[in-house]
Every structure is written in structure tokens, then in C-alpha cells.
KEMI-800354 format. One line per field, with one value per residue: x, y, z of N, C-alpha, C in turn; residue in one letter. Coordinates in steps of 0.1 Angstrom, whole numbers. Layout:
<atoms>
n_u = c(X_...)
n_v = c(Y_...)
n_w = c(Z_...)
ca_u = c(X_...)
ca_v = c(Y_...)
ca_w = c(Z_...)
c_u = c(X_...)
c_v = c(Y_...)
c_w = c(Z_...)
aa = c(A_...)
</atoms>
This chain:
<atoms>
n_u = c(73_42_18_-12_-43_-71_-100_-127_-127_-129_-144_-179_-210_-220_-243_-270_-290_-315_-333_-353_-352_-357_-343_-311_-292_-258_-240_-254_-262_-233_-229_-244_-237_-214_-180_-160_-162_-174_-171_-177_-180_-187_-182_-200_-226_-228_-231_-218_-222_-205_-211_-198_-187_-189_-173_-134_-103_-69_-34_5_32_49_26_6_-17_-23_-29_-52_-66_-77_-84_-107_-122_-124_-140_-167_-177_-195_-223_-253_-277_-306_-314_-312_-293_-278_-273_-257_-235_-199_-169_-150_-121_-83_-53_-11_11_36_46_60_52_43_17_14_16_0_-6_-20_-41_-46_-32_-7_-27_-58_-95_-126_-160_-187_-214_-238_-249_-250_-265_-266_-282_-291_-319_-329_-325_-308_-310_-285_-281_-257_-244_-219_-202_-202_-230_-245_-276_-306_-330_-314_-300_-324_-335_-316_-313_-343_-338_-317_-334_-352_-335_-324_-349_-353_-336_-323_-329_-308_-287_-270_-232_-226_-203_-169_-141_-121_-87_-58_-30_-6_16_44_57_84_97_103_127_140_128_123_151_156_135_154_177_169_163_190_197_181_190_217_208_202_171_140_116_102_81_78_61_48_38_10_8_-22_-37_-61_-88_-113_-128_-125_-153_-155_-173_-184_-169_-164_-190_-183_-170_-181_-201_-184_-171_-185_-174_-154_-138_-151_-140_-139_-120_-123_-112_-116_-98_-82_-68_-95_-91_-98_-108_-111_-106_-92_-84_-95_-78_-89_-115_-133_-157_-177_-156_-146_-119_-112_-94_-75_-55_-37_-23_3_-4_-20_-33_-65_-84_-96_-117_-140_-122_-99_-96_-92_-69_-52_-57_-54_-24_-14_-22_1_24_52_69_48_30_48_52_31_20_40_29_6_16_31_10_-5_11_15_-14_-13_-2_-25_-50_-63_-56_-72_-61_-78_-83_-67_-74_-86_-89_-112_-109_-120_-100_-82_-63_-60_-41_-58_-58_-82_-81_-84_-96_-97_-105_-99_-124_-117_-102_-91_-103_-84_-60_-59_-53_-30_-13_-13_-4_26_13_30_24_22_43_68_94_121_103_114_139_125_109_132_145_123_121_145_144_121_105_84_59_41_22_-17_-18_-19_-23_-37_-69_-109_-134_-143_-166_-188_-179_-156_-154_-146_-140_-113_-101_-74_-55_-55_-56_-57_-67_-55_-78_-76_-94_-83_-66_-53_-39_-20_-18_3_20_42_52_84_103_132_140_126_116_131_114_95_78_74_56_35_25_13_-13_-22_-33_-54_-79_-87_-80_-93_-118_-117_-107)
n_v = c(2912_2910_2886_2889_2878_2875_2859_2871_2908_2929_2953_2968_2954_2933_2913_2898_2876_2856_2828_2811_2772_2738_2715_2703_2677_2683_2667_2658_2681_2692_2673_2676_2701_2713_2713_2743_2738_2739_2734_2748_2738_2742_2736_2754_2746_2763_2758_2759_2754_2758_2765_2765_2793_2832_2850_2851_2850_2844_2845_2852_2852_2873_2891_2882_2879_2906_2913_2897_2905_2936_2930_2912_2934_2956_2939_2939_2964_2977_2958_2941_2925_2903_2892_2873_2882_2856_2842_2853_2867_2850_2851_2823_2799_2801_2793_2787_2769_2780_2809_2808_2788_2759_2752_2722_2689_2668_2690_2703_2730_2738_2770_2794_2818_2811_2819_2821_2833_2822_2808_2799_2799_2777_2776_2765_2770_2770_2757_2764_2763_2783_2791_2810_2831_2844_2871_2887_2917_2939_2933_2922_2923_2926_2911_2895_2878_2867_2857_2832_2825_2815_2793_2780_2767_2752_2730_2724_2716_2690_2679_2653_2655_2639_2620_2590_2579_2560_2531_2521_2529_2510_2506_2494_2499_2514_2546_2558_2592_2611_2578_2556_2553_2571_2602_2600_2601_2625_2643_2634_2652_2672_2679_2679_2706_2720_2714_2728_2753_2782_2776_2765_2752_2729_2718_2691_2672_2647_2628_2605_2579_2565_2540_2528_2504_2511_2541_2569_2588_2622_2638_2615_2608_2633_2636_2608_2620_2642_2629_2616_2634_2657_2676_2690_2715_2711_2710_2713_2719_2721_2726_2730_2718_2702_2681_2665_2691_2683_2677_2672_2694_2700_2726_2756_2788_2814_2834_2865_2889_2914_2931_2914_2893_2857_2828_2795_2778_2749_2723_2696_2663_2632_2598_2585_2567_2532_2533_2551_2556_2551_2571_2596_2592_2593_2617_2632_2629_2641_2674_2668_2664_2677_2684_2686_2705_2726_2727_2733_2757_2775_2782_2792_2818_2827_2833_2848_2874_2881_2891_2912_2932_2945_2944_2942_2916_2887_2863_2827_2797_2767_2740_2699_2693_2671_2641_2621_2601_2609_2634_2670_2695_2729_2760_2790_2818_2857_2889_2921_2942_2970_2986_2985_2966_2936_2902_2889_2901_2895_2865_2866_2879_2855_2836_2814_2796_2786_2763_2750_2759_2760_2775_2797_2818_2818_2803_2781_2775_2773_2751_2734_2738_2723_2693_2684_2662_2664_2683_2707_2721_2730_2722_2723_2751_2782_2777_2787_2813_2846_2874_2905_2927_2919_2898_2868_2830_2812_2778_2757_2742_2711_2676_2664_2661_2652_2642_2618_2606_2570_2574_2587_2611_2619_2640_2651_2653_2673_2682_2692_2689_2701_2673_2657_2626_2607_2578_2578_2600_2592_2573_2588_2609_2594_2589_2608_2605_2593_2603_2608_2584_2561_2567_2557_2528)
n_w = c(545_526_507_490_480_461_455_448_447_473_463_463_474_504_509_527_533_557_571_590_596_595_613_605_590_595_577_554_546_537_523_498_484_465_469_478_514_549_585_615_654_685_720_735_722_700_659_627_592_559_526_490_476_482_484_489_500_502_517_525_538_563_570_572_587_592_565_558_578_571_545_551_571_551_530_548_550_534_545_547_563_561_589_622_644_650_629_614_583_584_579_571_580_579_588_583_605_602_586_563_543_521_495_493_484_511_519_500_486_511_513_532_541_543_537_530_525_527_500_509_542_570_599_637_666_700_702_676_638_613_578_556_532_508_490_476_460_430_415_435_455_471_463_445_464_482_461_460_484_484_465_483_502_495_485_509_525_517_526_554_586_604_601_603_607_598_588_601_580_587_588_574_577_594_591_607_602_620_625_651_667_652_663_689_694_683_704_724_717_717_743_756_742_761_783_782_778_758_753_768_762_739_715_698_668_656_623_612_586_579_561_547_548_533_510_528_545_550_560_575_592_611_619_634_653_665_676_698_713_724_740_725_705_670_636_600_571_543_510_473_460_470_500_531_556_592_629_661_686_715_722_728_707_709_712_703_715_719_732_747_754_753_769_767_787_781_787_793_804_807_808_803_830_837_855_876_902_888_870_888_899_881_876_898_896_874_888_905_898_895_872_852_858_858_831_824_834_824_797_808_820_796_778_795_795_769_764_780_763_751_765_796_819_834_849_855_879_881_867_861_828_814_787_762_760_772_799_803_822_828_822_825_807_806_789_790_764_739_722_690_686_665_664_646_652_681_677_666_681_698_683_678_707_736_743_715_704_718_746_746_720_696_699_697_677_659_663_662_629_624_634_628_604_587_566_588_579_580_612_643_642_639_636_622_624_615_617_607_625_638_656_665_665_674_670_679_655_667_675_651_615_578_556_525_507_501_527_559_571_600_631_659_684_710_744_753_780_803_819_802_792_765_757_772_762_738_740_751_734_711_724_716_688_687_691_667_653_661_654_631_628)
ca_u = c(58_25_10_-27_-53_-89_-109_-134_-124_-138_-152_-190_-216_-224_-262_-273_-307_-314_-346_-353_-352_-360_-331_-311_-280_-245_-231_-260_-257_-222_-231_-252_-232_-199_-167_-156_-172_-161_-180_-173_-188_-181_-188_-215_-238_-229_-227_-215_-215_-210_-207_-195_-179_-194_-161_-124_-89_-52_-25_10_43_46_18_-7_-24_-30_-31_-65_-76_-76_-96_-122_-127_-130_-151_-180_-179_-210_-229_-267_-279_-316_-319_-310_-277_-272_-274_-248_-224_-191_-156_-147_-107_-73_-34_-2_16_45_42_70_44_40_5_16_14_-8_-14_-29_-52_-43_-15_-6_-42_-70_-109_-141_-172_-194_-222_-246_-244_-266_-263_-274_-279_-300_-335_-330_-314_-310_-301_-285_-278_-246_-240_-206_-198_-217_-242_-252_-284_-309_-331_-309_-296_-338_-341_-303_-324_-354_-333_-308_-341_-361_-332_-324_-360_-354_-326_-326_-324_-302_-273_-258_-225_-221_-193_-159_-133_-109_-71_-51_-16_-1_33_50_71_95_94_101_141_143_116_130_168_149_139_169_186_157_168_200_197_172_202_227_201_185_160_134_105_101_67_78_56_48_25_12_-2_-34_-40_-74_-100_-122_-123_-131_-162_-151_-183_-190_-160_-163_-203_-182_-159_-195_-204_-176_-161_-190_-168_-140_-141_-149_-142_-136_-122_-128_-110_-120_-79_-70_-77_-99_-88_-110_-103_-117_-95_-101_-80_-94_-68_-93_-126_-133_-171_-181_-147_-138_-112_-115_-90_-71_-41_-39_-7_8_-14_-23_-41_-81_-83_-109_-130_-138_-111_-79_-97_-91_-57_-44_-61_-42_-8_-14_-17_11_36_62_74_34_28_57_50_12_27_45_21_1_25_32_-5_-14_21_8_-22_-10_-3_-30_-60_-68_-53_-75_-62_-82_-85_-58_-87_-82_-99_-112_-115_-128_-92_-69_-64_-48_-43_-66_-65_-89_-74_-96_-87_-109_-99_-111_-138_-116_-97_-99_-98_-70_-55_-54_-43_-16_-1_-11_1_20_14_38_19_24_57_80_100_118_95_125_146_116_108_145_144_110_129_160_146_109_110_79_53_31_9_-23_-19_-17_-21_-52_-87_-120_-140_-148_-177_-184_-178_-142_-152_-148_-133_-106_-92_-57_-59_-47_-64_-65_-60_-58_-89_-73_-104_-80_-56_-56_-26_-30_-7_3_28_44_58_94_117_147_138_117_126_124_107_78_73_68_39_24_22_6_-27_-29_-39_-66_-97_-94_-77_-104_-128_-115_-110)
ca_v = c(2912_2900_2890_2891_2877_2871_2856_2880_2916_2934_2964_2960_2950_2922_2915_2883_2873_2847_2822_2797_2758_2726_2709_2699_2671_2689_2658_2659_2693_2693_2666_2681_2709_2709_2723_2743_2734_2741_2737_2752_2738_2748_2733_2761_2745_2769_2746_2764_2751_2766_2763_2778_2809_2842_2860_2846_2858_2838_2855_2848_2861_2879_2901_2872_2879_2918_2914_2891_2913_2944_2924_2913_2947_2960_2935_2936_2979_2977_2945_2943_2916_2907_2881_2872_2884_2843_2836_2867_2861_2846_2843_2809_2795_2795_2800_2774_2770_2788_2817_2806_2776_2760_2744_2712_2673_2663_2700_2711_2734_2751_2781_2799_2820_2814_2825_2821_2841_2809_2811_2795_2790_2769_2775_2758_2775_2762_2750_2768_2767_2795_2792_2823_2829_2854_2875_2893_2921_2948_2925_2916_2931_2921_2903_2882_2872_2861_2845_2827_2818_2803_2779_2771_2762_2742_2724_2720_2712_2682_2670_2651_2658_2630_2606_2578_2581_2546_2521_2530_2524_2503_2510_2484_2499_2523_2548_2567_2602_2599_2563_2557_2560_2591_2609_2597_2611_2642_2644_2635_2663_2688_2676_2681_2717_2725_2714_2736_2766_2794_2768_2760_2742_2728_2708_2682_2665_2636_2627_2594_2582_2554_2535_2527_2495_2516_2553_2581_2600_2629_2642_2608_2610_2642_2632_2600_2630_2650_2622_2606_2649_2669_2693_2700_2723_2703_2715_2705_2729_2711_2736_2731_2716_2694_2669_2671_2688_2678_2674_2680_2697_2710_2737_2769_2797_2827_2841_2877_2887_2924_2933_2906_2878_2846_2820_2786_2775_2740_2714_2685_2656_2618_2589_2581_2552_2523_2530_2564_2556_2550_2582_2600_2587_2599_2636_2640_2625_2648_2679_2663_2662_2686_2687_2690_2718_2736_2728_2738_2774_2784_2781_2800_2830_2835_2840_2865_2882_2883_2896_2922_2939_2944_2943_2938_2899_2880_2843_2813_2784_2759_2724_2693_2687_2654_2643_2606_2596_2619_2645_2677_2707_2737_2776_2799_2833_2864_2901_2933_2946_2984_2983_2983_2952_2927_2888_2884_2912_2883_2855_2868_2878_2848_2823_2803_2796_2779_2747_2743_2757_2764_2787_2810_2816_2817_2788_2767_2775_2765_2735_2725_2730_2713_2688_2676_2659_2664_2701_2708_2729_2739_2713_2731_2763_2789_2776_2799_2822_2861_2883_2917_2935_2917_2891_2858_2822_2803_2772_2751_2725_2693_2664_2669_2654_2655_2631_2624_2591_2558_2573_2600_2616_2621_2649_2647_2666_2671_2695_2685_2700_2694_2663_2645_2611_2602_2564_2578_2612_2587_2567_2605_2613_2582_2592_2622_2601_2584_2606_2604_2574_2551_2564_2546_2514)
ca_w = c(536_524_497_493_466_463_438_447_459_484_461_463_488_507_510_530_541_557_570_599_587_601_619_594_593_587_570_547_537_533_508_490_482_461_479_490_522_564_595_627_663_697_728_737_710_684_648_618_583_549_510_484_476_480_483_493_500_503_514_526_541_575_575_565_596_588_550_561_584_560_531_556_573_538_523_557_555_530_548_548_567_568_597_631_644_656_613_605_578_590_568_575_572_595_593_587_611_597_575_548_535_503_495_481_490_519_522_484_488_520_514_547_549_534_542_527_528_518_497_517_557_579_616_648_679_706_694_660_626_603_567_553_515_508_481_474_447_424_414_446_456_481_452_441_476_487_450_461_500_482_456_485_510_484_488_523_534_514_535_567_601_612_591_603_604_589_593_600_570_588_587_574_583_596_587_612_602_615_630_672_668_649_670_704_688_686_716_734_712_724_757_753_739_767_793_777_773_761_749_776_760_727_714_689_665_643_617_611_578_580_552_548_538_521_510_543_539_560_571_586_602_617_625_653_663_671_691_708_714_722_744_718_692_655_626_587_558_526_500_462_454_480_509_538_572_602_636_677_692_733_729_720_712_716_712_711_716_724_735_757_749_763_758_779_788_783_789_808_802_812_799_811_838_834_866_883_909_881_868_902_906_873_878_909_897_867_896_920_895_893_852_841_865_853_819_815_842_815_794_811_822_786_777_801_792_754_760_784_755_745_771_812_820_842_853_866_888_872_869_852_819_811_772_764_761_780_807_808_832_820_831_820_808_797_789_781_754_733_711_680_687_657_664_642_663_692_667_658_693_707_676_679_723_742_739_706_700_732_747_743_710_682_698_699_667_653_673_653_619_630_636_621_593_579_570_599_573_591_620_657_639_642_628_629_617_621_617_604_637_635_663_663_678_664_678_676_650_673_675_638_604_562_548_510_500_508_537_565_580_613_635_673_692_733_748_756_788_807_820_800_787_753_752_777_757_727_743_756_719_708_727_711_678_693_688_654_646_670_646_618_627)
c_u = c(51_22_-2_-36_-66_-97_-122_-131_-137_-148_-170_-199_-214_-235_-262_-290_-307_-333_-345_-362_-355_-344_-326_-295_-266_-237_-241_-260_-244_-221_-236_-247_-217_-186_-162_-168_-167_-183_-169_-184_-180_-188_-201_-226_-235_-225_-227_-211_-215_-206_-207_-189_-186_-181_-146_-111_-74_-48_-12_21_40_39_4_-17_-33_-39_-52_-71_-82_-85_-111_-131_-130_-145_-163_-184_-189_-214_-241_-268_-297_-317_-317_-295_-269_-264_-264_-239_-212_-182_-150_-129_-95_-59_-23_3_29_42_48_64_40_23_8_16_2_-14_-17_-40_-52_-26_-13_-16_-47_-84_-115_-151_-185_-204_-237_-239_-253_-255_-275_-275_-292_-310_-338_-319_-313_-301_-301_-276_-269_-244_-227_-204_-206_-225_-250_-262_-297_-327_-327_-306_-313_-341_-329_-309_-333_-348_-325_-318_-350_-349_-328_-334_-360_-344_-329_-322_-312_-297_-266_-246_-218_-208_-179_-151_-124_-95_-60_-37_-12_18_37_58_72_93_101_113_143_136_127_145_164_148_147_181_181_164_181_204_184_179_208_224_207_168_155_124_108_91_70_67_56_38_24_3_-13_-37_-49_-83_-102_-122_-133_-140_-162_-165_-190_-181_-157_-184_-193_-176_-169_-202_-198_-165_-168_-184_-157_-146_-141_-150_-138_-137_-120_-128_-117_-109_-78_-75_-89_-91_-98_-101_-117_-107_-102_-95_-84_-87_-75_-106_-126_-150_-175_-169_-141_-132_-112_-104_-80_-60_-41_-23_-7_-6_-14_-34_-59_-75_-96_-118_-126_-123_-102_-82_-92_-80_-40_-43_-51_-25_-6_-13_-9_22_47_65_58_35_35_53_42_18_31_37_12_5_26_23_-8_-1_18_1_-25_-10_-11_-50_-55_-67_-61_-76_-68_-78_-73_-73_-77_-95_-98_-120_-117_-115_-77_-74_-55_-55_-48_-62_-68_-85_-86_-88_-100_-102_-105_-117_-127_-104_-104_-92_-85_-56_-50_-50_-33_-7_-2_-8_10_22_26_39_19_35_65_83_117_110_108_133_136_114_121_143_132_121_140_155_129_113_98_70_42_18_-3_-24_-9_-19_-36_-66_-97_-129_-140_-163_-171_-180_-160_-141_-156_-141_-125_-98_-82_-60_-46_-58_-70_-57_-59_-69_-85_-81_-96_-67_-62_-50_-29_-15_-9_16_30_51_72_105_127_147_134_127_116_116_89_70_65_59_32_16_14_-7_-31_-35_-50_-78_-97_-94_-85_-115_-127_-115_-115)
c_v = c(2903_2902_2888_2887_2872_2868_2863_2893_2919_2947_2957_2958_2940_2920_2899_2884_2858_2842_2808_2783_2749_2721_2703_2691_2678_2675_2659_2674_2698_2683_2668_2695_2708_2720_2736_2740_2738_2738_2739_2746_2735_2735_2739_2755_2754_2759_2759_2757_2762_2761_2773_2788_2818_2853_2847_2851_2843_2847_2845_2854_2867_2883_2896_2881_2894_2923_2911_2906_2931_2938_2921_2927_2955_2950_2930_2952_2980_2958_2953_2929_2912_2895_2882_2874_2867_2839_2847_2860_2863_2841_2830_2803_2797_2803_2786_2777_2780_2796_2813_2786_2772_2749_2733_2697_2676_2679_2709_2715_2745_2758_2784_2808_2817_2816_2831_2822_2829_2817_2809_2792_2793_2773_2774_2765_2773_2752_2753_2766_2774_2788_2807_2822_2843_2855_2888_2902_2934_2942_2917_2924_2922_2912_2892_2878_2863_2852_2833_2816_2810_2791_2768_2762_2751_2730_2716_2716_2693_2670_2663_2654_2653_2621_2599_2579_2567_2538_2525_2520_2518_2509_2494_2484_2510_2534_2561_2578_2612_2588_2568_2562_2573_2599_2614_2604_2626_2644_2649_2650_2673_2690_2680_2699_2727_2727_2724_2755_2774_2787_2763_2750_2741_2721_2705_2675_2655_2635_2609_2587_2566_2555_2525_2513_2496_2534_2556_2586_2607_2636_2629_2606_2624_2642_2621_2614_2639_2638_2617_2623_2658_2680_2700_2704_2714_2713_2710_2718_2716_2722_2723_2723_2710_2686_2677_2675_2691_2674_2681_2679_2705_2720_2751_2780_2811_2830_2854_2882_2902_2929_2930_2893_2870_2832_2806_2784_2759_2734_2707_2680_2636_2612_2595_2566_2541_2523_2550_2570_2558_2567_2595_2599_2596_2613_2638_2636_2637_2664_2682_2669_2676_2694_2689_2702_2725_2741_2738_2759_2781_2787_2793_2816_2836_2840_2850_2876_2888_2892_2907_2938_2943_2947_2941_2926_2900_2866_2837_2809_2776_2746_2716_2690_2673_2650_2630_2599_2602_2630_2653_2691_2719_2749_2782_2812_2844_2876_2908_2939_2961_2979_2983_2972_2942_2913_2886_2894_2899_2872_2855_2871_2869_2834_2825_2800_2787_2763_2739_2746_2756_2775_2790_2809_2816_2801_2778_2765_2773_2754_2728_2722_2725_2702_2679_2677_2659_2681_2697_2714_2738_2733_2724_2750_2768_2783_2780_2803_2837_2864_2897_2928_2930_2910_2875_2845_2813_2788_2767_2741_2712_2686_2662_2657_2655_2640_2632_2606_2578_2561_2589_2599_2624_2629_2651_2653_2665_2681_2687_2696_2690_2682_2655_2639_2606_2592_2571_2592_2606_2582_2578_2607_2603_2584_2599_2620_2600_2593_2606_2587_2559_2555_2561_2535_2508)
c_w = c(536_506_499_477_468_450_437_454_464_482_458_475_493_511_509_536_544_570_579_590_602_606_611_597_585_574_557_539_532_521_498_481_476_468_475_505_541_568_610_642_675_713_738_730_697_673_634_606_571_535_501_483_472_476_491_489_503_506_523_530_558_581_571_576_589_579_554_563_576_549_541_563_559_533_529_557_551_532_547_549_573_577_615_636_648_637_606_597_582_576_577_571_585_586_590_598_615_585_561_548_527_506_486_495_498_519_509_490_501_522_529_548_539_544_532_532_522_516_504_527_566_593_625_661_690_702_676_649_617_592_559_540_510_494_479_459_441_420_426_449_468_476_451_452_482_472_455_474_495_469_471_500_509_490_500_525_529_521_550_579_609_600_600_598_593_595_591_587_570_581_584_573_585_593_596_607_608_625_645_671_663_655_685_701_689_696_726_728_714_738_763_750_753_781_793_776_758_763_763_774_747_726_702_684_654_635_612_601_580_569_552_542_528_523_525_535_551_567_579_596_615_627_638_659_668_681_704_713_716_730_738_708_680_647_614_581_547_513_482_460_464_489_517_548_582_614_649_686_707_736_720_719_716_707_715_707_725_733_753_752_761_757_771_778_790_782_799_800_803_806_809_817_832_840_870_889_901_879_878_902_896_876_889_908_887_877_907_907_892_878_851_850_858_836_812_831_832_805_793_816_808_780_779_796_782_756_768_780_746_752_792_813_831_841_862_874_876_875_858_839_811_798_774_765_769_788_804_818_819_829_828_819_799_797_782_774_743_723_694_682_675_661_659_650_672_685_666_672_702_700_672_698_721_740_728_701_710_734_747_723_700_680_698_684_655_656_660_639_617_626_637_610_581_581_577_590_583_606_629_652_639_628_632_622_623_613_614_613_639_651_659_675_669_673_675_672_654_671_658_619_588_558_530_504_509_519_545_571_593_618_652_677_707_731_755_767_792_809_814_794_776_747_762_769_741_733_748_746_714_711_722_696_675_689_671_647_654_660_631_617_639)
aa = c(M_S_S_L_A_G_E_T_T_A_D_G_P_V_V_A_T_S_C_R_V_A_D_V_S_T_R_A_F_L_A_A_H_A_E_P_G_F_H_W_A_D_P_D_G_L_E_L_S_G_A_G_T_A_A_S_V_T_A_A_G_G_D_R_F_A_A_V_R_E_W_S_T_G_L_F_A_D_L_T_H_D_G_P_D_A_A_R_P_R_L_F_G_G_F_S_F_F_D_A_H_T_A_A_G_V_W_Q_G_F_P_P_A_R_F_V_L_P_A_I_Q_L_T_S_V_G_D_E_T_W_L_T_A_I_E_A_G_P_D_A_T_A_A_S_A_S_A_S_L_A_D_A_R_D_A_V_D_S_L_P_A_M_Q_A_A_G_P_R_P_G_V_T_D_T_T_P_T_P_G_R_D_A_W_T_A_G_V_Q_D_A_V_D_R_I_Q_S_G_P_L_R_K_V_V_L_A_T_A_L_R_A_D_L_A_E_P_A_T_P_C_A_L_L_E_R_L_R_Q_R_Y_P_A_C_F_R_F_L_V_A_P_A_D_G_G_V_F_L_G_A_T_P_E_R_L_A_S_L_R_G_G_R_V_E_T_V_A_L_A_G_S_V_G_R_G_D_S_P_A_A_D_A_R_L_A_D_R_L_R_E_S_D_K_L_R_H_E_Q_G_V_V_V_D_T_I_A_R_R_L_E_G_I_G_D_V_A_V_G_D_R_D_V_R_Q_L_S_T_I_Q_H_L_E_T_P_I_S_A_A_V_S_A_D_T_H_V_L_D_V_I_E_T_L_H_P_T_P_A_V_N_G_L_P_P_A_D_A_L_A_T_I_R_D_T_E_T_F_D_R_G_W_Y_A_A_P_I_G_W_I_D_A_D_G_D_G_T_F_G_V_G_L_R_S_G_V_V_D_D_D_S_V_T_L_F_A_G_N_G_I_V_G_D_S_T_P_D_A_E_W_E_E_V_Q_L_K_Y_R_P_V_L_D_E_L_Q)
</atoms>
């Protein structure tokens, strides 16, 4: 069962109007508006920022994906948009890893599902930047949306095109949860389960609290991630009632556009070398490792089988994806789906992938629940956007953390298989903190 709640119902029209503006700093735009705030950027150059609330929804329970889909379809049923397709209104939000999740502690403000249609949306694509004002409900009209757009444009025109990220806040202390001994013991227990069957793989995660010398500015941290990781999907979710979840994830869970699904199987990792030759040797080790190729192959096979239930699947060639601090095996996967397929149908089909859960799925989830001593919240879960056509793009909330003034809680995980070595897995998982941790200290 699912429970659904919306601050604004889907009754009444959604009216949006857009105008082109000069390039605007994302950091300045988000800082100039009250929360909630949102940001999404993908390696293809699309950047979306949203502020305020025209409509919103929260959902919980096993049917939360379907509940959000039904609500969003109703919300957009009576949409009028005066502007280009690139600037069309979008819902921003995400889901928790487990459907049984409580928005508390570090995850205050992050229920099992939350999506927001912002009152103001900033869209940058290519060399164009568009500002969109959005109103929803019985009182929404073209005239009121145009008036809101005029006010928003006046505010945006005063903002800078670029804004420096400023100094890093500095890290005074770090505290892992669990500690190394407890985590490696959990890894050994998982290896024992795998060797005795039926568990084949499980992804075990850790959390790391970084205490800061100065309070962190989430938008400044996001800007540093943009500069350092332009090839990653970058996201920020700032609810009005909690910390700020942000990250630079290498993994697109899926995108849907015009009846075509695109996703990727990303698994298996090694570090980067200190020279091109060292990089190449590490990449060759990645390609030649039976363990890592097996780990990534399991992910490919599982994603392809799941997508076969909704479309015609094509699997691309495996290659190595190089990021600033780490390298992964990567295989592109696509599917042709029917016109009535919604992006949330795809996301529900894929989440959680073996890259963040394991196989068989039920056994892996049970092992995670038995082993992990912290709440994953939205870590390793779908984060992204939805448009009125039911198209959209979602990433997996990896290489991420929750910013809460003078601390940041980071999350990372590693895939455990039958020949995993606990100490080696601990060392490997530390690499996955670096994308965010390096930008703090």
C-alpha cells in the first residue's frame, strides 16, 4: 500500500511562461531564493535549477512510484506553457533506497518520495538560458504567470553570470559508521553467506561524518563539484525542513525521451594512476580482472533482463569510464519502449540495480538490512526530474552527502562477491568518499 500527500492538489491548471535571460550563476540563483531548492546537471550540458513550490507531493509505501506517477500525470493534464521545449516545467525530486524509510536524523526533510514543481525554474542548455515562472491550481492564469515571470526576471537580472566557490570549509575530524573492524566483519559475513548460497553479490555501504572547521555552503560545494567532475551527473536537493543532499554521481539510472530508454551498467572499480602510463595499467587490470568483469557482467545481465519486460533491449560494448579519482567498467544499455511508458515505470523496474543492491535482490536487501548500522535514506536511490510527457532523467544518488551547517555526512559502498577480501574492500570504498571529501578539505 502507498500513502500520498500533496501540499497542492492536481486540481486546476498548471500555467507556465518562459523568457530568455543572460547566463546566471547557479549558486547565485539558488542563494537568492528561499528553500526548497533543486539543481540537476548532466554531462550533455543540460542544467536545471528550481526554487520555491508551485505544487508538491510526498509518498510512502510499496506503491510510491505508481503514486507519484499518477499524481504527476494528473498535475500535468492541464498544462499551458508559453516558451520553448527546453524550458518546459519539470518536477524535481527523488526516492529513498528502501520504501520503509523515516525522514529523521540526517535525513530530516527526505521522505520515502518527494517531488516538487518549482515556482521558478532556470534552464541552461547550449548557449541559451531560460527563466520559467510556474503557477498551479485554480487561481493560475497566463496573466498571473506573466507577472510572476516579470518579478523573477528583475531579480535574476541583478545576479552575476559567474560566482567563485570560495575557500573550502576544512575538515577537523571524520567519524565512520561503522568503523573499519565492524565493516570488514560485515564483509566477511557477507562473503560467508555468498559462499554458502543463495546470495551471489551484495553491496555494503558505510557513512562518514566529516566535522568542518567552518560551516559549509552547499551551493559553493556544488560549484566545486561542477568544476572537478563535469562528466558526472550533479544534483542538489534542499528541502525547507532539513539538510541539503548533493553529489556528483557517475551513474545514470535511466533516461526516457521519445520512447527510448538509455541506461548504463557501471560496476567494478580501480583508482587513477599518477601518469597516463599508470592509468593505462590500472585500466588494463580492470579489464582483465575476472572478479571485476564478473561483478560488472552480473549488473549488465540483470538490467537487460529487467528492461526486456518493458521494451526491446540493446546492449553496447564494455569499456572503462575514467573519472577524476576512480575508474569503472561501463556498458551502455538502451531499450525501445511503448509511447505510454512513463519514466517512473522504468525507474521502478530498475531500482535497486545490482550495482547498489546485489543478487538475488531479496537476499541482498535482507543482508543489507542485517548488516548496515545506519539509514541509507536517499543514498544510492533515484534522484532526477519528470516532465509533462512522462519523460525524464534519473541518476543514482552516489558520491554524495548531506550538508548540515558544520558537518557533512558522506556515503559510499562496495560490491561484495565470493572472493572479496574485507581489507581490500575497505580500502576501495574509501576512494568513493573522495569526490565530495576532497572538495571540503
